[in-house]
N, C-alpha and C positions, 0 to 999 in steps of 0.2 A: 324733568322729568319726575316723577313720584319713585321714591327708590324702594324696591319690591324686596331684594335681597335681604337675607338675615344677617346681622351684626357679623365680623369675621371674630374670631377669638384674638384674645392681644397680643399673643406671641406671634401672630401670622400679620399684624400690621406692617411691620418692617418690610418680610418680603414682599406684601402687596406694595408697596408704597414704592420700595425697589423696581420692582417691574413697571409701574404706571411711569417712573421717571426715564425707565429705559425705553418706553416706547415712547412719551412725550419728545423726550431729547433724542431719540433714533438714533440711541448708543447703548452696548453691552457694558462699558466701561463704566458702571456706576456703584459706589463703596457707601456702604451705610453713613461713615465721615464725611462722603462728600458735599459742599454746598451747592443747591440749587444752579444758583446763579455764576457761579465758578466752572461750571460744567457748562454752561451757555445757554443758560434760562434766563427768560425776560417775563415780562408782564403778562402778555400775550399768552407765552408754553404755563405761567403759574395758572391762569384761568382754566388751562385743560389739564392740568391737575387736579384743579379744584372740584373738576366736571367729573373726572373719571374716579376720582376718590370716592365721591359722592354717589356713582352708579354701582360701582366694586365693593365698597367697603359700607356704604347705608349711612355715612356720617359728611355731614357739612361743616370745612372747615376755612375759616375767612382768608381772604387774601393775604389781610395782614400778619397773618401766622406763616405762610409760605414765603410772603418777603423776608421775615426777621429770622425763622429758623435757620441756626448754624449748619445744619447738617441733616440729613434723611432720617437718621436717628431720633433727632430733636424735632423734626415735623412727625415722626411715627408717634412718640410721648403725647405731642397736642391733639393728634387724633383720637388716640386712647382716652384723653382727657375730655374732650368733645363728646365722646359718646356716653363716656359716664355723665356727662351733663344732659344726654338725650338730646342732643341737639340735631336731629334728623328731623326728614321733610315730612316725616306722615307725622309730626305734629303740628303741621301748619293747619291755619286757618282755612275755612271752608271760603264760596265764592259770591252768593246769591246775600248780598245784605246791602242794607242803605246806611250812609254813611256822610255825616256833615263834620268838617271841620276846615282847618286853613290848610293852602293850597301851598305845596311845595314851595321852596325858596326861588326855583327857576321859574315856575310857574307862576308865582306870583310877579315877580320881576316884569316877565314876557307880558303878562295882561296889562298889567298899569303901565310901561312902557309903550304898549300898543294903543292903549286909549289917550297917550299924551302926544305920540308923534302918527300923523295919518301918512307917512312915508315908512313905518315900520314895515319889516319885511313878514310874510306870510307867518312863516315858521311851519311850514308842512313838508312834508317827504311823500313819495310812493315807490310802488314799483309796479312792471308790468310785466305782460306775458300774452305769446300766442299760445291758445290750447287747439291740441289738433285732436279728433276721435271724439265719441258722444259723449257730450258735456251731459250730465243730470243736473238741471236747472235747480229741481226742487231742492236735491242732496246739496248743491253749492248754497241754495238760499239758507237751508238747515246748519247747516257748516259754520255761515258768517255767524249766525244766530246763537251757536253754541260757543264762538270766538269772544261775543261781545257780554255772553252769560259769564264764561271763565274769568275774563280779564277786565276789573271793576273800571279801572283807569279809563276803558272805552266808552263806559257811560258815564262819565263824570260831566256836569256842568258848573260853571263859574259863576259866582257873584261878587260885586266890590262891596264889602262892608267894612266903613268906618275904617278907611284907608289902607284895610288889607283886604285879599282876595278868601272868599272861602270857597271850598270844594264840594259839593253835592254828589254823591254817589249814588243814579238811581236803581231800583231794583230791579229793573227791567229798561229796556232802549230799544226803539225801531232798527230793523235792519235797513240799511239805504243799500239797496241793490239796481243798478237803472239800468235797463238792457235795450239797447237798441239794435237796429238791423239794417245792413248796408249791401243786403243781396238783389236789390233792386237795381244797382249799377252794373255797368260793365266788369267782368270778373278782375280785369287787370285794374280798375282803380280800387276796389274795395278795400285791401290792405293799407292803401294810403289813407282813404277816409276815414277807416277805422283808428288810425295812429293819430290824424287830426283831432277827431273827437273826444280821442283820452286826453291830448295834450290841453284842450279845452277845459274838460270837468277835471285834471289834477289842479288846475290853477284856481278851480272855487274854492271861496274861503268856508272856514265852519262857521258855524253860531255856536260859540263857546257857554252862552247862555243857555242853551238848550240840549246841544251833545246830541247823537251820539260823536267821538271824535273820531271815527271811521267810516268810508263809505265805499262801495265797490261799484264799477261799472263795467258793463260787458255788451261788447260791438260784436252781432252774428256777422259774419263774413261767408258764410259757407254752411252745408248742412254738420259738417263735421270740424268747421273752423271757427275759431273767435278770438278777440283779444278782451282780455281782463287787466283791470289796473286797479287795484287797492292804494287808497291815498288814507294817510294819517296825519293828523294834528299832532305836531311837536306836544304840545300841552300833554299829550295821552301815551306818547311812547316813544323809543328813540331808536338808533339805529341795531343796538344790541336786540332791542325787542324784538325783531323783525324777526330774526331767525327763531327765536320762539310762536310768535303768530304764525309764521307759513308753516313750522311744524305742527302746530295745534291744527289751524285748518285744513291741510292735508290729513292728519289724523280722523278729524272731525268727518270731515268728508268720505273717506274711507268704512268708516263706522258706519253712515248712516245709508250707504249702497249695501251694507251687508246686514240692515237692519237691527243695528246695535246702538247702545247708548256711546255716545263719547267718552274716553278718558282722554282728559287734557292735563296739560302742565300744572302740578301744583308749585304756589310760592307762596312767599309771605306778600302782606296786603302795602300796596303802593301808601295808603294813606298813613299805615304806621308809621313806615319810613319817614313820610314826609315831617309828623310829628316826632320822632327822633330827631331829623335834621334839625328842625326848628331849635331842639332842647339843646344840641350840640352848639348850636347857634347863640343863644344866651347864654351858655356856660363858657363861650370864648372861643369855640375853635376859630372863626373868622379871622380873629387876629393874631392866632397860633400860623394859619396857614400865610396869611398875609405878612409876617415876619419872615417866613422862607422865603417866599418869593420877593420882597424888599431886598432881603442881604443878596439875591441874585439878581435883582433888576437894577435897584439902584432907587435915586428918588427921583427919577424923571419920567412919567410917563410915557417919553414918547421913543422910551428904551421898546417898545411894544412895536412900533411904527416901521418896521421894515420899509425901504422902499428899492426897489431895483434900479439900476439904469434903464433909463427911457421912461422914467415916471413922470405923468405931465401933473404937474403942482398947481393948485388953486383954479382948477374947472369945474369942482363941483361933480357929481354924480349923473351922468346920463348912459344912453344908448348900452345897457346892457349886454353881455357877448358870452359865448362860449366856444370853446376849443377839444375836439376829441380826435384821438388818433390810436392807433393801435403801435403797441413798444413792439420795436424789431425783435423778432425771435432769439436772435445772437444778445441782446441785453437781456432779455428775462432770462437764456442760459448761464450767461456770465452773473446774474444777481444769485440765481440759483447755488451755484458753484460756490461763489462765495460766502453764502451765509452757510451752506454745510461746513465750509473751512474755518469758520471762525467761529462758528455754534453760536450764531446771531438768528435774529429776524430778518425778514424783508423790508418790513416797518425800520428797525433799529440802521440799517445800512442805508437805505434808499433816504431817510431824513439824515444820515450824516454825508452821504454824497451833496445831498442838496446844500447842507450848512455851507461844507467845504467851498460848492463853486458860488453860494451868495459871497462867502467871504473874499474869494479869487475878485468874483467881478465888482466889489464895492469898497475893496478894504478892509473892511471891519473885521477886529480882530475878535470882537464877541459877538455872536450870531442870535438872535431870540427867532423863534418861529410859531405862530399858532397852532394847535392842535387840538386833540379832543383827550379827554380820560373817561371811561367807560363808567369811575364811579361804582364800580360791586364789588365793595368791601366787605361787605357782609354776608354771609354764607345764606342766609336764608332767603335773602332779595335778591340774588343771581338768577333767577328763570322769572322774577317779576317783570310783568310790562308796564313802562311807566318810562318818564323823563327822569333819568340819573346823570347823563352824560353834560363833564362840565369843560369848558375851554380850561387850557393851561399854559403856560408861556415858557417850553423849555428852553434853556439858553444856554450856551455851549462856549469859552473861548476856545478860539481855533486858532492853532499853531500850523498853517499849512507848509510846514517842513518838516512835522511826524509823518511818518508813515500811516494809511489807510487804515491798515487794521488795527492798532492803536487807537487811531481818533475814533473807531466803533466804538470801543470799549467805553470809552468817555462819555459817547453819546447816550450810550445804553445807561450807563449809571444816571444819566441826567432824565432819561426817559422815566427810570424806574422811581427817585425821587419825585417826577412830576406826578407820579401814579399816586403817591403815599401823598402828595399834597393838593391831590384833585379832589376834594368832597367838599368843596365849599362852590357856588356859582363863581363865575369868572367877575361879573356886575360888582358882586359884592368884595370879591378882595381887592378890586383895581380901585374901589372907594375907600377901604380901610389902607392901602397903601398910600391912594392919591386922592386927598378928598375934594380935592379942584377939577377930577374929572367929573363931567356935566351926567347927570342919568341919562337914563335910556340907551338905544342900540348903540354899537361902537360905531365912529365917526370917523377915528383916523383909519391909515389904509396900514395894512402889513403882508404879511407872507403866509399861510395857511397851509396846511399840509396833514393829509391823513393816507395811508396804505390800508385798504380794505379787502377781503373777499367781498366778490359781487354781490349786493344786498339782496337775500330773498332768492337765490337760485337753489335753494335747495328743496323749493316747493314741489311736490309729488300730490297729485290729483288723479286716484285711482290709477287705469290705463291710459289716461291721457296723455299726450305727448306736450310735455310744458318748457316753452322755450321763452326764457326772458330774451325781453325787447329796450331798448334804451327811448324815452322819449326826450324831447331838447328841454335843455335847463341853461337858467339866465341868471346872471350875478343878484344876490339881492345884500349884500353890503360889501363895504371899500376895500380895495386893496386885489391882491390877487391869490384866489385860491385854489390850491391843484391836489389831485387825488390820484394815485395808481389805484387801480381797482382790478383785482383778480378773478378772471373765469376759466377754472381751471387752468391749462398750460400757456393761455393769452393773457398776456398784460394789457391795460388800458388804460391812456394817462387822458385826464380832463380837467380845463382849467376854465374857470370862471371868473370873469373880470367887466371893469366897464370900459370902453372905450374911450371914454373922457380922463382916464387913469391910465390905460396901456392901450397902446395901438395893439391892433389884431398881428401885425408883423413883428412887433415886441414879444409876445404872449407866444408867437409860434418860434420863433427864434431860440428864447430861452428855453423853450419844452426841449427843443432836439439838443441844444447844448445841456441839459439836466439828464437826458437819457443815455447823450454820450459820456457824460459823466460817470453816469452810473456803470456803463460799461470797463471804462477807463480805468476807473479806480477799482471796480470788484477783479480785472484781469492782473494789475499789479499792485496788491495792497502792500505791500512791502518796502516800496517807492515812496519818497516825499511825494506828498500831495501836490504840492505846486509844482514839481516837474511834471506828474502824470496830468494836471490839469492845462498845462501850457503846451503840452504834446496832443491834448483833445481837441475837439472841433470848439472852439473860441466862438 
């Protein structure tokens, strides 16, 4: 968001940062000499500190500044230094411009790989909602237009030229809003038909040579009842971008209803970020990142190909499937309680529980899981819509005789190191580590895990009642992909897999064991993990 506050005087910076730390860490016990991470901070909370610092002090500091500051006082000095350098969002460039340049590293890899691989995944994502109330279709269309105008990555087209991919940001792009009506059907059939239509729509691929990289599909099922799907090509946005996009869509809709000009998020240009990324690549950054990961993973590329018991080898990829479960409330309550006790994020606690369970089930003493890094380390791009996220491979030595509270600390350190070494796309890093790895999309299995807030749940459209709805999902890459998604007080578990690799019953049993492990380890974080896991559901 654009920062409008006047810069605070230098002598108030420390007090402001102490207040922000107390808010983010949910504790009053923060002193100027305290270290953010010693108090239970982590990468997710660091980004909250950055966002609140921008909102309250009018200064954007980098994630790297927060990660490396030895104390709150040292961070305050860095904030003052950033203010003196005038690194505020008021100086960011405008929006309606035409640009031609090289695509980002991830965009180039994805497009070239998809041209070589007819079975490549679509790399697009969506959010869907049920809308109740008087929808103004003109305002919605105008809000979508404002969204595309504000965020150039959504109106980008791509061309292959001399073995590279060029991005062309169009000065304008059409708004793709498709409207259908199912009110001709009996009332009891309308909702199911609306979801069926949206399910087909979100699978339709984008024309990357023409753009835009977003579209909306609305299905009316009653006078004041409709379903809306927003579909994005990953070439133009990532999961982090979704919060910016839904906030801007809601702000534009409200402004247009009021007859006002939409004022949307100000941020740096994704095209500029892409150019900077290639510059870092040319200066050897990918080799530095690869050296770090190779020191953790070793010389064997199979180290990231974790296979769980029940994996079916050499049967290819066929019959994609999904499992969706609501996590029992007592598990969520135990998780929240241990997060408060250990001053750790749900992500760090749950991925620690998963690593302990994988070690327990497989006998591995070192566990590598696949996950994603937001890769938003530069302050001017933290609200930029684009594809920043990269895959990373956090690996941890697992001693099941350790108590869970100590193991969570080790996993948190691993996660922070992964964040600092997640600024190059995974495929480039893998090729630098292991030149024998074939090009294209990942073919070997692995275990992928993420913990997120439910994407897009913050959308507000005037006085409409906006309810997120889930559309069916299926696997598009090998291995077992698992998410824990928080929706308020409720936690949802999702697993995507191919039945040719893991049978449904295998995935369902492991999901139950995972949630049971979270609860058991959370309730007794002081006991050896081996002892706790033996007594939990196996």
